[in-house]
N, C-alpha and C positions, 0 to 999 in steps of 0.2 A: 203639658207633660213633656218630659225630656225625650229626645229621639236617641235610640241606641246606635252606637257604632260598633259593629261586630265583625268578626273574621268571616268573610263570605266563602262559600264553597264554589270553587272555580272549575272543578272537574271531578269525575267519578273517583279518581285515585287520590284526591287531596284529602288529607286528614288534619293538617296543622299548617301554621305559617309563622314566620318571625316578623315582629314589628321592626321596621327599619328606620322610619322617619315620620314624625308628626309634622305636617306642613304649616300648622297654625300653633300659636302659643296658647297656653292656658288662659281661658277667659276671653279669647278673641272671637269676634263674630264670624261665623261660617254660614255661607248661603247654600241652599239646596243645589246639588249638582257639582259643587266645587270638590276638588280632590283634597281630602283632609288627611289621609294617611297612606304611606307606602309600606306594603308588606312583601315578604319574599317567601315563596314556596321552595321546594328543594332546588329548583333550577331557574325559576322565573320570578320577576318582580311585577307588582301590580299596584295601581293607584285605586284606592278605595274612595268612592264618592259619597258625599253626605246625602242621606235620604231625606233630609229636612234642613231647616235653618235654625240657628241658635248660637248660644255662647258655649265654646268648647270646654269641656272638662275631661282631662286626660286621666283615665282610671288606671291604665297599665302603661308603663314607660317602654321605651324601645329596648332592643337587645334581649327581648324575651320571646320565647316560642309559645304560642297559644293554639288550642284546638279550634277547629271549625265551629262557628257558632258562639265563641266566647265574646262577650261584650268587653271592649277595651276602652270605650270612651262614651261620652254623652254630649248631646247638644241641648243645653238648657234654654227654656223659653224666656227667662228673665234673670236679672242679677240675684234675686232672692233664691230661685231654684238652683242657680249655680252655687251659691254659698252653701245651700243644703247638701248638694252633691259633694262639695269639697270637704265637708265635715264628716261625711259618711266614709268610714275606713273599712267597711266590709268588702269582701270579694265581690266583684261584679258578677252578675248571673250570666249563664250561657243561654242562647236562644236556639230553638230547633231549626235545623236547616235540612230541607228535603234533598235527596240525592239528585233529583232532576231539576232543582231550582236553578234558574238562570243566574249567571254571575252578576254581582252588583258592583263589579270593579272594572275599570278600564286598565289596559296594560300600561306599565310604567316605562317611559322611554329611557329614563336613567335615574339613578339615585346613588348616594354615597353611603357606605356603611358607617354606622355610628359606633362610638366607643365610649365606655364608661369606666369609672373608677370604683374602688371598693366602697367608698362613702357615697350614699345616695344624695344626689344633688339635683335640684329642679333646674333644668336648663333647656332652652329652645334648641331645636335641631341645628339651626344655622350657627348659633353660638357654640354649640358642642363641637361642630366640625372645625370652626375657626380656632377654638382652643386646642384641639388635637393637632392641627397643622402648625400652630405657633408654639406648641409646648407649654401652654398655660395650664397651671394646676387649678382646676375648677373649685377645689376646696378653699382656695385663697381669694376667690372672687365674690364680692358682695352683689347679690342680684337686685336689680331695680324694677323688675317686672312684677306682675301680679303674684302675690303670695311669696315674694322673694325669689321668683324665677329669674335665672340669669339669661339676659338677652344679648343681642348682637352688640349694642352700644357698650355693655359692660365689658365684653371681651376686647372691643376696640380700645377702651380706656386702659385695660390691663396690658395690652400690647404696647400702647404708648408709654406707660409707666415702666414696663419691662425694658423698653429701648433706652430709657434714661438711666437705668440702674447701673449698668457696667460702664467702666471708664472707656472713653472713646479711644480706638487704636491710634497710634501715632501716625504721622503723615507717611503715606506709602506702605503702610502695614495693613494687610487684609485681615478681616475678622477671623478668628479661629474657627475651623470647621469642626463639626461634631465628629467624634470618634467612637468606635465600638470595637472592642477586642483588639485595640492597637491599630485599627485601620480607619481611614477617613470615610465618612458616609455621604453618598450623593443624594439618596432619598430613602425614605422609610414608608413602606406600604403595609398597613395593618391587615391581618388576616383573621381578626377576631370574628368577623361575620361577613356575609355576602358571598358572591360567587367564588372569589379566590379561596375562601375557607372551604366551600363545598367541594371545589376541585381538589384541594389538598386532601380532604378527608376521603373522597371517593376513590382517588387514585391509590392512596395508601391502603385503603381497605381492600381494593381489588387485588393488589399484589399480595396482601396478607392472607386472603381467604381462598385463593386459587393457585393452581400450579401452572404458571404461564410459560409457554415456550414459543419461540418465533422462528418461522421458516421464511427465507428470503428467496427472491427470484428475479429474473429479468424477462421483460416482455417486449418483443419487437412490435413497435407501434406503426409500422409503415402502412399497413392496410387500414387501420383505424383512422389515421390521419387523412388518408385518401377519402375514406367514406365520410368522415366529418366534413371535409371540404365540400362534398356533394350536398350534404344536409344543409350547410350554410347557404347554398344557392337556392334551397327550397324553403328558406325561413318563412316566407310569406305564405306559402301553401300549407306548411306544417303549423303555422300560427305559433311558432316558438323557435328559439335559437338553441339548437342542440349543443350541449357542453360535454366535455369529457366525463364530468361527474355523472351526467345522465347515462352515458354509455356504460360506465363502470357499474352503476346501479343495475342496469339491465343484465349485464354479464354476470353479476353476483347472483341475481335471482335465478338465472338459468343454471349456474353452477350449484346453487343450493338445492334446486329441484333434483339435480342428478346426484347430490350428496347430502341428503336431508339430515344426516347425523350431525353435521356442523351447525345446523339451524336448531340448536337445543340449549337447554339450561339445566343446571343441577338445582333441584328443589328438595331440601332436607335429605331423605334417603332414596330419592329416585331421580333418574334423568328423564326430562321431558323433551320429546322431539316435537317441535311446533309445526302445526299445519299451516298457520299463517306465516308469511315471509314479510316481515316489517323491517325495512332498512333505515337505520339511523344514519344521518348525514352530518358529520361534525362541522360546525360553523364557528370560525374564529370571529370574535367581536372586537370592535374598536373601543378604546378606553384609555387606561393609564399609559402614559408615554413610555414607560419602562417595561411593563408586563402585558400591556394590551388590556382588553376588556374581558378576557376569559374565553371559555369555550362552551358551546351548548350544542346539543344533538337533537334536532327535530327529527321525528320519525315519519317516514313515508309508509303508510299502512297498505298491506296487500299489494306490494309493489310487483309481485309475480303475475298479477292479473292485468297489468298495464302494458301498453305498447311503449316504444321508446318515446314517441311524441307525447303520450299521456304522462309518462314519468317526468318528462321535462316540464310540462305544464303544471303538474302537481307539485314538483320540487321547488320551482321558482318562488311561489308565494310563501312556502314554508321557510325558505332561506331568507326571504325579505322580512318576514315577521320576526325571525330570529335576530336579525341585525337591527330591527326597529324596536326590539323589546316588546313585541306584541304576541308572543307565543302563549297559548293556554297550557296549563299543566298536562292536559291530555295529549297535546302536540309533542311532548317530550317523553311519553311513556309508551310501553308496549313493544319496544324494539326487540328484534331477535338476532340482528347482526348489524355491525356498524362499519361504515366507510369513512376514512379520514383521508381526503385528497390533499396531500402536502404539495403536490405539483403546482397548485395555484400560487404558492409563495415563491416559486422559482428555486434558485439555489443549486441547480445542476444535479449531477448524478449522485445518488447516495441512498443508503438503507437506514431504516429505523426500527425501533421495537415498540410499537404502540401498546398501550395498556387497555385491557378489556373493559368495556362498559358493562358493568354488572347489572342484571344477572345473566347477561349473554355469555356465550362460550367462545366467541371469536370476533376479531376485528381485523380489517384489511387497511393497510396504509399504502397509498400510491404516491410515487414521487414525481419529480420533473422529468420531462422527456428531453433527452440530450443525445447528440450524435456520438456513437461509439463504434470502434472497430469490432466486427464480428466475422465469423467464418461461415460462408454460405457456398455450398457446392465446391468446397475445397479452396475457395479464394477468400482473401480478406477484403471485406467491403465495409462501407460506412452506413450504419442504419440508425434510425431514431429509436433509442432504447429507453424503457421506463423501468426503474427498480420498484419492487413491491415487497411488502412484508406482511405475513399473516401470523398474528399472535392468537394462540388458541389455549384453552384450558385443558391440560393433559388429564385432569380428573374425569373429563367428559369425552374428549376427542383424543384418540391415539394418533401417533405420528403418521401412520400410513394413510388413514382417511383424510387427514389434513393435507398430506402431500398430493393425494388424488384430487382433492378440491382445488388446490392451487394449480395443478397441471391442467385441469379442465378449464379453469378460468383463463389460463394462458392460451389454451387452444382456441377458446371462444374469441379472445381479443386479437389473436394473430390471424384468425379466419372469421372475420365479423359477419360474413354471409350466414354463418351458422346461427347468428343471433336473430336474424330477420325472417 
């Protein structure tokens, strides 16, 4: 009997997932435990492992979003069963998935978004990506794989034939570059699916549904730098290396405790002030050479109940999981306030206007620390100054409480003994 391949439930908040890439071709042998499919939830990618062995039948192609429990493929016991499955054109069934069921998927370290055309074409994931990169029209390629499926060798042949078609440029003449709207194109990065598409949609939606206003300020980091230097000497005792991000998270939790209205969300016709203080930490990912790998925000739950060392020890594995692509959906949900520390990128002194991570009501951006002239006790002195920006939803938070929050945060960071 065929083994189902279904969308697993990876967390309490997960409802659906997008099929990104089948790692085996139609009819290929898949062994139990092998990764057969990559799916993507709202912000994370996962490798779905085969629960048995058999010949793969792909029931639902990539670039489609399916609910949890939906059967998207099968592993047939033998060629006869595979042929029967291939002839069955009915919609695959869904399987029941308990809320508490353990995930049947391992996190995906990386994957590439797929793209498709209007005409339905049977094509392997590798061949599909090669065609996209080389500008090959899949409709013009004859597939040599099972059931006429286009495979890698077909695309390689199409690329070879494509290269023979145009006349070779004369000596010393470079091939013509692709142009768009009268300008030469260096690269083209599709945003039909994947993290880049999610970022585009979330950021645009955030600006569209909320009244965002940004306050900016400067913080004298003299005492924080001095304190962190002492913490670095105690790294072995603390069993963690304290970072500026760790300190900022601690300061934010204290400021939110003093100004709970900022730790809130708008839900339909009411403003909810959260008892939990869950701090999202924006993490930039490696990836595309031009745009990077996108941004993800793991959430440090109940951060207000943690000491500085506990924050550091809890945040580090979360950030590591984010960079390794190993975050669970629940790791990126439940945030009440977000920190984006742009200072790690350097760049000197400067302000920004971060966009709120919905459905939260505020986000803090911290910049690089740079020496600046300031007035202290009537004299101009040089101090390490950090610019910061607080964007808040004016539907929920008025300008005065937002200013009070930012002032309290500044006070805590300029007088760090208040934090300890």
